[in-house]
VOVO-371770 format. One record per residue (C-alpha): z, x, y; residue in one letter. Coordinates in steps of 0.02 Angstrom, whole numbers, padded with zeros to 5 digits, always signed. Each point is the difference from the previous one (the first is absolute). Example, Ala and Ser with C-alpha at 12.3 -4.5 7.8 and 13.67 -1.06 7.14 Angstrom:
BEGIN
+00390+00615-00225A-00033+00069+00172S
//
This chain:
BEGIN
+01419-00415+00675M-00073-00086-00163K-00198+00014+00022M-00083-00110-00118R-00181-00020+00051R-00165-00021-00118A-00172+00071+00063W-00143-00085+00026A-00080+00103-00135T-00089-00116-00137G-00101+00170-00069V-00088-00008-00141S-00140+00129-00053V-00182-00013+00021V-00133+00087+00004A-00030+00173+00097L-00182-00023+00081G-00052+00149+00084S+00175+00080-00014L-00074+00076-00171G+00147+00077-00055L-00068+00088-00168T+00042+00148-00104G+00161+00061-00124C+00162-00010+00083T+00065+00192+00007A+00215-00014+00030G+00057+00131+00128G+00149+00075-00100S-00015+00135-00085D+00128-00016-00185A+00002+00187-00060A+00027+00052-00199D+00172+00037+00055D+00048-00161+00032G-00009-00003+00205T-00068-00113+00110V-00083+00005+00160T+00004-00189+00089L-00110+00013+00141T+00032-00135+00135V-00096-00073+00156W+00111-00048+00152Q-00066-00058+00180N+00145+00084+00105S-00055+00191+00067T+00147+00045+00114T+00178-00032+00033G+00135-00084-00090D-00119-00120-00107G-00089+00167-00067K+00175+00090-00052Q+00045-00161-00078F-00146+00028-00142W+00052+00188-00001E+00157-00061-00059D-00014-00100-00095A-00110+00108-00106A+00134+00122+00004A+00129-00119-00062A-00088-00067-00145F-00053+00164-00047H+00185+00036+00020E+00033-00140-00139E-00156+00018-00110N-00034+00216-00004P-00147-00025-00095D-00098-00091+00148V-00067+00052+00156T-00048-00089+00139V-00130+00045+00104K-00016-00092+00136V-00146-00024+00129T+00010-00047+00182S-00163-00109+00058I-00034-00072+00155Q+00004-00184+00003N-00187-00034+00067E-00045+00120-00130D+00085-00069-00162M-00123-00130-00052D-00138+00081+00013G+00060+00148-00099K+00076-00092-00117L-00165-00098-00018Q-00083+00181-00041T+00096+00025-00115A+00003-00158-00099V-00180+00013+00019N-00008+00187-00075S+00132-00034-00121G+00133+00129+00058D+00136-00103+00044M+00166+00032+00071P+00144-00064-00143D+00102-00071+00145V-00098-00096+00156F+00064-00100+00132M-00085-00167+00003A+00012-00167+00113R-00049-00132-00129G-00115-00135+00023G-00186+00012+00001G+00018+00182+00005K+00112+00046-00133L-00104-00147-00111A-00164+00090+00019D+00094+00165-00087I+00056-00103-00141V-00174-00076-00015S-00053+00166-00035A+00130+00051-00151G+00093+00113+00110K+00173-00042+00017V+00145-00011-00124K+00075-00175-00030D+00169+00026+00066L+00072-00181-00056T+00109+00038-00144D+00040+00179+00060L+00102-00044+00147I+00205+00004-00019D+00066-00163+00010D+00126+00069+00113D-00130+00025+00123V-00108-00175-00024K+00185-00078+00038T+00018+00104+00149A-00158-00028+00057F-00022-00177-00045G-00176-00076-00045D-00071-00001+00192A-00033+00171+00029P-00112+00026-00180F-00104-00163+00042S-00116+00115+00111A-00020+00116-00155F-00014-00139-00133T-00196-00002-00048I+00000-00154-00108D+00151-00011-00069G+00047+00195-00019K+00079+00115+00116I-00087+00166+00038Y+00122+00072+00138G+00157+00048+00070M+00032-00076+00169P+00088+00123+00115S+00004-00081+00154A-00012-00183+00086V-00090+00001+00136L-00047-00152+00107P-00067+00030+00165G+00007-00076+00204G+00025+00077+00164I+00107+00157+00036F+00039+00038+00186Y+00098+00098+00122S+00158-00115+00077K-00006+00133+00133D-00165+00025+00052L+00003-00238-00015F+00180+00010+00111A-00129+00120+00120Q-00127-00131+00013A+00123-00134+00020G-00030-00093-00168I+00146-00070-00022T-00035-00086-00164E-00120+00048-00166E-00150-00106-00002P+00018-00154-00115K-00180-00078+00023T-00194+00096+00059L+00026-00059+00160D+00164+00083-00003D-00071+00146-00043L-00142+00007+00121E+00125-00004+00127A+00089+00143-00062A-00144+00089-00008V-00025-00046+00177D+00135+00069+00066K+00011+00156-00114L-00139+00049+00106K+00050-00058+00161A+00141+00133-00045A-00138+00151-00042G+00039-00021-00182V-00099-00004-00124A+00022-00168-00080P-00041-00005-00185I-00049+00207-00101A-00161-00047-00119L-00032+00127-00119G-00185-00063-00003A-00082+00168-00083K+00081-00049-00163D-00054-00163+00003A+00127-00086-00126W+00124+00011+00162P-00125-00092+00111A-00043-00127-00128A+00180-00035-00014H-00006-00123+00125W-00146-00099-00060F+00121-00028-00178Y+00139-00058+00121F-00114-00147+00113F-00083-00046-00199A+00178-00035-00037V+00045-00106+00126R-00173-00084-00004A-00032-00033-00174C+00108-00103-00119S+00097+00088-00175Q-00104-00067-00099D-00154+00087+00082I+00082+00174+00015V+00083-00013-00170Q-00179-00035-00074S-00086+00162+00056L+00051+00133-00127S-00087-00134-00137T-00136-00087+00107D-00037+00081+00154P-00072-00135+00096D-00020+00024+00176F-00100-00172+00037S+00166-00097+00069D-00026+00010+00207P+00204+00061-00011C-00093+00181-00007W-00115-00018+00136L+00149-00085+00112D+00090+00182-00035A-00127+00105+00037A-00035-00091+00169E+00198-00014+00031N-00011+00209-00020L-00137+00029+00115A+00067-00122+00141D+00150+00126-00016F-00092+00124-00003A-00085-00037+00162A+00178+00011+00095V-00011+00187-00027E+00161+00018-00089P-00042+00151-00091F+00032+00187+00053N-00144+00092+00085D-00106+00082-00131G+00072-00098-00146F-00167+00008-00088L+00036+00184-00028T+00181+00000-00010T+00082+00033-00189T+00138-00087-00083A+00132+00103-00049Q-00079+00190+00045Q+00127+00080+00144G+00074-00055+00183A-00194-00067+00027N-00002-00127-00127S+00047-00165-00005S+00164+00016-00069A+00024+00152+00107G-00038-00098+00178L+00141-00113-00029L+00100+00128-00074A-00025+00106+00173N+00016-00150+00075H-00197+00004+00062Q-00014-00192-00043A+00114-00117-00029A-00062-00076-00157M-00089+00001-00171E-00054-00119-00136L+00065+00077-00157M+00089-00015-00174G+00182+00043-00021A-00062+00191-00051W-00015+00026+00175D+00174+00028+00040V+00010+00143-00095G-00166+00068+00079V+00057-00020+00165I+00162+00078-00015A-00085+00170-00080S-00150-00021+00194L+00170-00009+00091T+00043+00169+00104P+00150+00019-00105D-00067-00052-00149E+00149-00142-00018K-00006-00189+00011P-00061-00082+00153L+00146-00077+00077P-00082-00132+00096D-00108-00067-00134L-00003-00185-00021G-00103-00121-00128W-00072-00172+00030F-00107-00105-00102P-00210-00017+00033F+00027-00154+00130P-00062-00152-00049E-00183-00067+00054V-00036-00181+00047D-00113-00115-00101G-00017+00098-00160G+00071-00059-00183D+00108+00158-00036G+00181-00026-00045D+00133+00044+00127A+00067+00171-00031G-00118+00037-00144A-00027+00193-00015M-00124+00112-00029M+00063+00180-00093G-00007+00115-00167G+00117+00068-00112V-00030+00196-00052D+00017+00059-00172G-00052+00102-00145Y-00102+00006-00133S-00033+00083-00179C-00191+00086-00040A-00021-00073-00193V+00016+00136-00091D+00157+00068+00088S+00142+00072-00089P+00155-00115-00018K+00072+00103+00138E-00089-00091+00110C+00107-00151-00017E+00134+00071-00018E-00023+00096+00170F-00033-00183+00074L+00152-00071-00074N+00100+00158+00047F-00050-00024+00197I+00033-00191+00000S+00189+00027-00055S+00104-00057+00151K+00036+00164+00048T-00173+00065+00023W-00044-00179+00083Q+00127+00028+00102E-00061+00177+00043N-00183-00072+00004Y+00071-00128+00136A+00087+00142+00106T-00133+00118-00019A-00152-00116+00076F+00120-00107+00104Q-00078-00170-00102T+00056-00147-00107I+00007+00084-00179P-00058-00119-00133A+00169-00004-00101S+00123-00141+00069Q+00136+00115-00052D-00053+00126+00129A-00005-00104+00165K+00160+00067+00082G-00113+00144+00002A-00099-00082+00162V+00103+00062+00126T-00159-00011+00139D+00066-00158+00120P-00195-00012+00035S-00020-00051-00188L+00145-00125+00002T-00106-00147+00085P-00144+00060-00115L+00122-00009-00154M+00045-00188+00072E-00173-00072+00028A-00060+00062-00166Y+00137-00106-00063S-00051-00152+00067S-00207+00023-00009A-00065-00144-00075P-00103+00109-00079Y-00054+00184+00012V-00164+00048-00036S-00071+00185-00022L-00099+00065+00107W-00182-00061-00015L-00099+00173-00024D+00147+00029-00149T-00039-00175-00086A-00184+00012+00009L-00025+00173-00055G-00095+00162+00050Q-00153-00080+00043N+00009-00145+00089V+00173+00047+00075G-00095+00174+00080N-00151-00108+00058A+00139-00128+00090L+00080+00125+00062N-00146+00097+00067A-00077-00155+00072G+00170-00061+00103V-00025+00206+00082V-00191-00052+00021E+00039-00170+00099M+00149+00088+00100L-00129+00160+00052A-00116-00162+00065G-00127+00037-00136Q+00047-00193-00094G+00061-00128+00044D+00098-00134-00103P-00135-00086-00094Q-00061+00167-00035K+00181+00045-00076L+00014-00161-00114V-00182+00039-00057D-00007+00179-00043G+00178-00028-00091I-00087-00175-00108A-00127+00122-00049N+00082+00143-00044A+00120-00123-00113A-00165-00088-00074A-00065+00181-00037R+00171+00028-00088G
//
């Protein structure tokens, strides 16, 4: 299956504003007098097959390049952005670091901390990946990151719990989803798991309501013109508030984490304590790591975010992201060599298998075996467009304000107008 989708980014470098990224960069590599190099890598898999992937890749690269030692540091996903910002501020950057593209990466590029990889990526890698996944890491026409996985979002669900509740068809409309919520409640099942403690999973619901309410032009222009004056943004917030009023989420969702342990939102789905979760394609691997036998959930299914009446959004439009890795500006040449190494067909297949996800390389798509990813890949292939997660597109300052505002509204401490006003004010501050 060929998947050629452009990501709606349009990122250009802008002023850093309150980030205050200053100081000289001190790369994390350690070049010894004898010519040996230690390459530092920050990645976000802390357990299981994902962590093992990085350990194996580091060992394999060292075997082919005996003078290079790859030192891998595992950082909890929710801590990555904060630790990276601290590293940028202090000037003590790792050589290789996880990047999600969009405005978040543009902020670091603006500080002069990221290496331009445009002419450093192997031609065979560019051919195998195609242009689409690189678009998330392209800023002012230059490539600043190597994609590793394509991660569109949607709703993952337990087929067994749907059957238990008498739900015979996947919801196609918002009314269908609300009807499913009612049936699951009647069956004594928590309908939707939500890790709102981490903020961004709660904000995903606003993102998807926005992509249904707002036109493609409005959504695509956010990274260059973050204007929230169109009524569609308030419509999206009101639609989310109305949906939240049917109480679809698990008890204690405001204090539930996204991915950390059996009581996280992913863990609730993995252990049949909740029926659904709105999440990106990485969720398959996370859920697998949290099942009792630490194997893929056999009854896991997926369906697109339902259609919502009255909006200007394109039917089938998706929200998602592209995970990847960037090099610090003063990293040694071994940095881009390592990124090219893990982007080969073999290592992209290994990545897809370890993380139970969709690799960036077209040549490695055959390694995708989990059946829940098949409909996701089909929806992605036919989507009119796929937008980056809004917090990624908008950058850390505005994105964090958006995410926090959604949680505040869901906690009953705000309303739709306050949410939109808060996002607009954050965008105005930059």
